[in-house]
Structures are given as C-alpha cells and as structure tokens.
C-alpha positions as CSV (number, residue, x, y, z in Angstrom):
1,M,-4.2,-2.4,3.7
2,P,-1.9,0.0,1.8
3,T,-2.7,0.7,-1.9
4,P,-0.8,2.4,-4.7
5,F,-3.2,5.4,-4.2
6,D,-1.7,6.0,-0.7
7,A,1.5,7.3,-2.2
8,L,-0.4,10.0,-4.1
9,K,-2.5,11.3,-1.2
10,P,0.1,13.9,0.1
11,L,0.5,15.3,-3.5
12,A,-3.2,15.4,-4.1
13,G,-3.8,17.0,-0.7
14,R,-1.2,19.7,-1.5
15,A,-2.7,20.3,-4.9
16,L,-6.2,20.7,-3.3
17,E,-4.8,23.1,-0.7
18,V,-3.2,25.3,-3.4
19,A,-6.4,25.3,-5.5
20,L,-8.6,26.2,-2.5
21,N,-6.3,29.0,-1.4
22,R,-6.1,30.4,-4.9
23,A,-9.9,30.5,-5.1
24,V,-10.1,32.2,-1.7
25,T,-7.6,34.9,-2.8
26,L,-10.0,35.7,-5.8
27,D,-12.9,36.6,-3.4
28,P,-12.0,39.3,-0.8
29,D,-15.3,38.6,1.2
30,T,-14.4,35.0,1.6
31,R,-10.9,35.8,2.6
32,A,-12.2,38.2,5.3
33,A,-14.7,35.6,6.5
34,L,-11.9,33.1,7.1
35,A,-10.4,35.4,9.8
36,S,-13.3,34.5,12.1
37,M,-12.9,30.8,11.4
38,D,-9.2,30.6,12.5
39,G,-8.5,27.3,14.2
40,R,-11.6,25.5,13.0
41,R,-11.5,22.3,11.0
42,I,-13.8,20.2,8.7
43,S,-13.2,16.5,8.2
44,L,-14.3,14.8,5.0
45,A,-14.7,11.0,4.8
46,L,-15.6,9.3,1.6
47,E,-16.8,5.7,1.6
48,S,-15.7,4.8,-1.9
49,P,-12.9,5.2,-2.6
50,P,-12.0,5.2,1.0
51,L,-10.5,8.6,1.6
52,A,-10.4,10.9,4.7
53,L,-9.0,14.4,5.0
54,E,-9.2,17.5,7.1
55,I,-9.4,21.1,6.0
56,G,-8.4,23.6,8.6
57,V,-8.2,27.4,8.7
58,H,-4.9,28.8,10.0
59,A,-3.9,32.5,9.8
60,G,-6.3,33.1,6.9
61,Y,-5.3,30.1,4.8
62,L,-6.8,26.7,4.3
63,Q,-4.6,23.7,5.1
64,V,-5.4,20.2,3.8
65,G,-4.1,17.2,5.6
66,P,-4.9,13.9,7.3
67,L,-7.4,13.6,10.1
68,L,-5.6,14.5,13.3
69,R,-8.4,14.8,15.8
70,E,-12.1,15.5,16.1
71,A,-13.2,18.3,13.7
72,D,-15.7,21.1,14.3
73,L,-17.7,19.7,11.4
74,A,-17.6,16.2,10.0
75,V,-19.0,15.2,6.5
76,R,-19.3,11.6,5.5
77,G,-20.7,10.1,2.4
78,T,-20.1,8.8,-1.1
79,I,-18.7,10.9,-4.0
80,G,-22.1,10.7,-5.7
81,G,-23.9,11.8,-2.7
82,L,-21.6,14.8,-2.1
83,L,-21.7,15.8,-5.8
84,G,-25.5,15.6,-5.7
85,Q,-25.4,18.4,-3.0
86,L,-23.7,20.9,-5.3
87,P,-25.9,23.9,-6.3
88,F,-25.7,23.4,-10.1
89,P,-27.3,20.8,-12.4
C-alpha cells in the first residue's frame, strides 16, 4: 500500500548517494578500494519502517537505488539493530 513516504524515497536516496560519494572522496584509500568492487551491490532491507534499497559500485562511485536483483550482500534488520552494530557508543 503506497504511503506519503514513498514520494520522498527517490529524493532521500539521491541525498544518501551524494553524501556517501562525498565521504568516499575524502578518503583516498577507500576510493582506491572501490575500484576492485566495481559491479558489486549491497541490499539493505529495514523492517520498520519498511524500506529497501541497493547500493552499488559503478566506475568508482556509489549508486543508491531500489532493489533490482539479487545483491552480492544482503543486510536485513531493524534500525535499532543496525545502529547497535556501529563501532561507537
């Protein structure tokens, strides 16, 4: 069932993509490491709120978009569960 949030998903995805690529440009080692990951994809699926996206590596840049096919790595969980995995208190 469509929600008002659905209309914001493309904009939010684009903002995330810009932020991720900006962070990558600040770290030359990460930028170089992306070259070996070209064509690989990670899918992220959250239970609540229901949200799914894909982050792919293409020509040294990260691209954020909807799930298109099976990813190389799939991450599923809740926001709390994912935030609990971050390496800072």
